[in-house]
C-alpha positions as a Markdown table, in Angstrom:
| # | Residue | x | y | z |
|---|---|---|---|---|
| 1 | Met | 49.6 | 16.7 | 70.6 |
| 2 | Glu | 50.3 | 19.9 | 72.5 |
| 3 | Glu | 48.4 | 23.0 | 71.4 |
| 4 | Leu | 50.4 | 26.2 | 70.7 |
| 5 | Pro | 49.3 | 29.4 | 72.4 |
| 6 | Ser | 47.4 | 31.7 | 70.1 |
| 7 | Pro | 48.7 | 35.3 | 69.6 |
| 8 | Gln | 45.6 | 36.5 | 71.5 |
| 9 | Asp | 46.6 | 34.4 | 74.6 |
| 10 | Asp | 50.0 | 36.2 | 74.5 |
| 11 | Asn | 48.3 | 39.6 | 74.3 |
| 12 | Asn | 46.1 | 38.7 | 77.3 |
| 13 | Thr | 49.1 | 37.5 | 79.3 |
| 14 | Gln | 51.1 | 40.7 | 78.5 |
| 15 | Gly | 48.1 | 42.8 | 79.4 |
| 16 | Ile | 47.8 | 41.1 | 82.8 |
| 17 | Gly | 51.5 | 41.4 | 83.4 |
| 18 | Lys | 51.4 | 45.2 | 82.7 |
| 19 | Val | 48.5 | 45.6 | 85.1 |
| 20 | Met | 50.4 | 43.7 | 87.8 |
| 21 | Val | 53.5 | 45.8 | 87.3 |
| 22 | Ile | 51.5 | 49.0 | 87.5 |
| 23 | Cys | 49.7 | 47.7 | 90.7 |
| 24 | Ala | 53.1 | 46.9 | 92.2 |
| 25 | Trp | 54.4 | 50.4 | 91.5 |
| 26 | Val | 51.3 | 52.0 | 92.9 |
| 27 | Leu | 51.6 | 49.9 | 96.0 |
| 28 | Ala | 55.3 | 50.7 | 96.4 |
| 29 | Ile | 54.6 | 54.4 | 96.1 |
| 30 | Leu | 51.8 | 54.2 | 98.6 |
| 31 | Met | 54.0 | 52.4 | 101.1 |
| 32 | Met | 56.8 | 54.8 | 100.7 |
| 33 | Thr | 54.4 | 57.8 | 101.1 |
| 34 | Leu | 53.1 | 56.3 | 104.4 |
| 35 | Phe | 56.6 | 55.6 | 105.7 |
| 36 | Phe | 57.9 | 59.1 | 104.8 |
| 37 | Ser | 54.8 | 61.0 | 106.0 |
| 38 | Gln | 55.1 | 59.3 | 109.5 |
| 39 | Trp | 58.9 | 59.9 | 109.5 |
| 40 | Ser | 58.3 | 63.5 | 108.5 |
| 41 | Lys | 55.6 | 64.0 | 111.1 |
| 42 | Glu | 57.9 | 62.8 | 113.9 |
| 43 | Lys | 60.7 | 65.1 | 112.7 |
| 44 | Gln | 58.2 | 68.1 | 112.5 |
| 45 | Met | 56.7 | 67.5 | 115.9 |
| 46 | Asn | 60.0 | 67.2 | 117.8 |
| 47 | Thr | 58.4 | 67.0 | 121.2 |
| 48 | Lys | 61.2 | 65.4 | 123.2 |
| 49 | Ala | 63.0 | 67.7 | 125.5 |
| 50 | Lys | 66.6 | 67.3 | 126.6 |
| 51 | Leu | 67.3 | 67.5 | 130.3 |
| 52 | Val | 70.7 | 68.9 | 131.3 |
| 53 | Thr | 72.3 | 70.3 | 134.4 |
| 54 | Val | 74.2 | 73.6 | 134.1 |
| 55 | Asn | 76.1 | 74.8 | 137.2 |
| 56 | Gly | 73.9 | 72.5 | 139.4 |
| 57 | Val | 70.7 | 73.9 | 137.9 |
| 58 | Pro | 68.5 | 71.5 | 136.0 |
| 59 | Glu | 67.4 | 72.8 | 132.6 |
| 60 | Met | 65.2 | 71.5 | 130.0 |
| 61 | Ile | 66.1 | 72.3 | 126.3 |
| 62 | Ile | 63.3 | 72.2 | 123.7 |
| 63 | Lys | 64.4 | 72.4 | 120.0 |
| 64 | Arg | 62.3 | 74.4 | 117.6 |
| 65 | Asn | 60.5 | 72.3 | 115.1 |
| 66 | Ile | 60.2 | 72.7 | 111.3 |
| 67 | His | 57.2 | 75.1 | 111.8 |
| 68 | Asn | 59.3 | 77.3 | 114.2 |
| 69 | Gln | 57.2 | 76.2 | 117.1 |
| 70 | Tyr | 58.3 | 74.9 | 120.5 |
| 71 | Met | 56.4 | 71.7 | 121.4 |
| 72 | Val | 57.1 | 69.4 | 124.2 |
| 73 | Asp | 55.7 | 66.2 | 125.9 |
| 74 | Gly | 54.3 | 66.8 | 129.3 |
| 75 | Lys | 51.5 | 65.8 | 131.7 |
| 76 | Ile | 48.4 | 67.3 | 133.1 |
| 77 | Asn | 47.3 | 65.7 | 136.4 |
| 78 | Gly | 49.6 | 62.8 | 135.6 |
| 79 | Lys | 48.2 | 62.1 | 132.1 |
| 80 | Pro | 50.3 | 62.6 | 129.0 |
| 81 | Val | 49.8 | 65.6 | 126.7 |
| 82 | Ile | 51.7 | 67.6 | 124.1 |
| 83 | Phe | 52.2 | 71.3 | 124.9 |
| 84 | Leu | 52.7 | 74.0 | 122.3 |
| 85 | Leu | 54.4 | 76.9 | 124.0 |
| 86 | Asp | 52.3 | 80.1 | 123.3 |
| 87 | Thr | 53.5 | 83.3 | 125.0 |
| 88 | Gly | 50.5 | 85.1 | 123.4 |
| 89 | Ala | 48.0 | 83.0 | 125.3 |
| 90 | Thr | 46.9 | 84.3 | 128.7 |
| 91 | Asp | 46.0 | 80.9 | 130.0 |
| 92 | Val | 46.8 | 77.3 | 129.3 |
| 93 | Val | 44.2 | 76.5 | 126.7 |
| 94 | Ile | 43.0 | 72.9 | 126.4 |
| 95 | Pro | 41.0 | 71.6 | 123.4 |
| 96 | Gly | 37.6 | 70.3 | 124.5 |
| 97 | Lys | 38.2 | 66.7 | 123.5 |
| 98 | Val | 41.5 | 66.7 | 125.4 |
| 99 | Ala | 39.8 | 68.2 | 128.5 |
| 100 | Lys | 37.3 | 65.4 | 128.4 |
| 101 | Glu | 40.0 | 62.7 | 128.2 |
| 102 | Leu | 41.7 | 64.5 | 131.2 |
| 103 | Asn | 38.4 | 64.6 | 133.1 |
| 104 | Leu | 38.8 | 68.3 | 133.7 |
| 105 | Ile | 36.0 | 70.2 | 135.3 |
| 106 | His | 34.2 | 72.6 | 133.0 |
| 107 | Gly | 33.9 | 75.7 | 135.2 |
| 108 | Pro | 32.1 | 78.9 | 134.5 |
| 109 | Glu | 32.0 | 80.3 | 131.0 |
| 110 | Gly | 34.2 | 83.2 | 130.0 |
| 111 | Ile | 35.1 | 85.1 | 126.9 |
| 112 | Ala | 38.6 | 84.9 | 125.4 |
| 113 | Gly | 40.0 | 87.2 | 122.8 |
| 114 | Thr | 41.7 | 85.3 | 119.9 |
| 115 | Ala | 43.2 | 86.3 | 116.6 |
| 116 | Gly | 39.9 | 85.1 | 115.1 |
| 117 | Gly | 37.7 | 87.1 | 117.5 |
| 118 | Asn | 36.1 | 86.5 | 120.8 |
| 119 | Ile | 35.2 | 83.0 | 121.8 |
| 120 | Thr | 33.4 | 81.3 | 124.7 |
| 121 | Val | 35.6 | 79.1 | 126.9 |
| 122 | Asn | 35.1 | 77.3 | 130.2 |
| 123 | Leu | 37.4 | 78.1 | 133.0 |
| 124 | Thr | 39.2 | 75.3 | 134.8 |
| 125 | Arg | 42.1 | 74.6 | 137.1 |
| 126 | Ile | 45.0 | 72.2 | 136.5 |
| 127 | Glu | 46.2 | 70.7 | 139.8 |
| 128 | Glu | 49.5 | 69.5 | 138.5 |
| 129 | Leu | 51.3 | 70.4 | 135.2 |
| 130 | Thr | 54.6 | 68.7 | 134.4 |
| 131 | Ile | 57.1 | 69.3 | 131.7 |
| 132 | Gly | 60.2 | 67.2 | 132.1 |
| 133 | Asn | 61.7 | 68.0 | 135.5 |
| 134 | Ile | 59.4 | 71.0 | 136.0 |
| 135 | Thr | 56.2 | 70.6 | 137.9 |
| 136 | Ile | 53.9 | 73.5 | 138.8 |
| 137 | His | 50.6 | 73.3 | 140.8 |
| 138 | Arg | 47.2 | 74.9 | 140.6 |
| 139 | Val | 47.4 | 76.5 | 137.2 |
| 140 | Ser | 44.6 | 78.5 | 135.7 |
| 141 | Ala | 43.4 | 77.2 | 132.4 |
| 142 | Ser | 40.6 | 77.5 | 129.8 |
| 143 | Ile | 38.8 | 74.8 | 127.9 |
| 144 | Asn | 38.1 | 75.7 | 124.2 |
| 145 | Ser | 35.5 | 73.2 | 122.9 |
| 146 | Lys | 35.9 | 74.5 | 119.4 |
| 147 | Met | 39.7 | 74.1 | 119.3 |
| 148 | Asp | 40.9 | 71.5 | 116.8 |
| 149 | Gly | 44.0 | 69.3 | 117.4 |
| 150 | Asp | 45.4 | 67.6 | 120.4 |
| 151 | Glu | 48.0 | 70.1 | 121.5 |
| 152 | Val | 47.5 | 72.1 | 124.7 |
| 153 | Leu | 48.6 | 75.7 | 124.4 |
| 154 | Leu | 51.0 | 76.4 | 127.2 |
| 155 | Gly | 50.1 | 80.0 | 127.9 |
| 156 | Met | 51.3 | 82.6 | 130.4 |
| 157 | Ser | 49.3 | 81.3 | 133.4 |
| 158 | Ala | 52.0 | 78.5 | 133.5 |
| 159 | Leu | 54.9 | 80.2 | 131.7 |
| 160 | Lys | 55.0 | 83.1 | 134.1 |
| 161 | Arg | 56.1 | 80.6 | 136.8 |
| 162 | Ile | 58.9 | 79.3 | 134.7 |
| 163 | Thr | 62.1 | 81.0 | 133.7 |
| 164 | Phe | 62.8 | 80.6 | 130.0 |
| 165 | Tyr | 65.0 | 82.0 | 127.3 |
| 166 | Gln | 65.7 | 81.4 | 123.6 |
| 167 | Gln | 69.2 | 80.4 | 122.5 |
| 168 | Gly | 69.4 | 79.9 | 118.8 |
| 169 | Asp | 66.9 | 77.2 | 117.8 |
| 170 | Asn | 66.5 | 76.1 | 121.4 |
| 171 | Leu | 64.2 | 77.2 | 124.2 |
| 172 | Val | 65.7 | 76.7 | 127.7 |
| 173 | Leu | 63.3 | 76.2 | 130.6 |
| 174 | Thr | 64.2 | 76.3 | 134.3 |
| 175 | Val | 62.2 | 76.8 | 137.5 |
| 176 | Thr | 63.3 | 78.1 | 140.9 |
| 177 | Gln | 62.4 | 76.1 | 144.0 |
| 178 | Lys | 60.1 | 78.9 | 145.2 |
| 179 | Glu | 58.1 | 78.8 | 142.0 |
| 180 | Asn | 58.1 | 75.0 | 142.0 |
| 181 | Lys | 56.0 | 74.8 | 145.2 |
| 182 | Pro | 52.2 | 75.1 | 145.1 |
| 183 | Thr | 50.9 | 78.6 | 145.6 |
| 184 | Asn | 47.5 | 80.1 | 146.1 |
| 185 | Asp | 48.1 | 83.2 | 144.0 |
| 186 | Asp | 46.9 | 81.6 | 140.7 |
């Protein structure tokens, strides 16, 4: 003879079912959060430049990201980096951990004035800096070992050798042949 389930067995089964439904919802919410945070990060970063030719002159167009910044993929001495264009920075400024990955030489110490006050940096030189179709050589730079993040600040030691202008939400970069060749004045 088959035994009928007791009311207590039904309550245990319903309780386990409720817990499983709650766990499934929590898991679904976590998965959606991970997906949308990665998608949002890619949209916010917007580091892909668009290369175009206007009247025979190659130009690179960088779209402003959600934080009103211009960020672009590039290379330092052939190794990939992400640049954050910063016209307020005197030099190209490289976070310490990125400089280590790039095997940059830590030169003499110097003092740099920042919004947060004076800091100690190490001077260095970048042999080749590339952004899209623009390559410049022998660029003065600073290594800031206290700087967080992975973005390299693309300061005026590089930007002064590039022609750039803002057009709406875009920053357009070009370089003349004269500026594109290695110089000894930097």
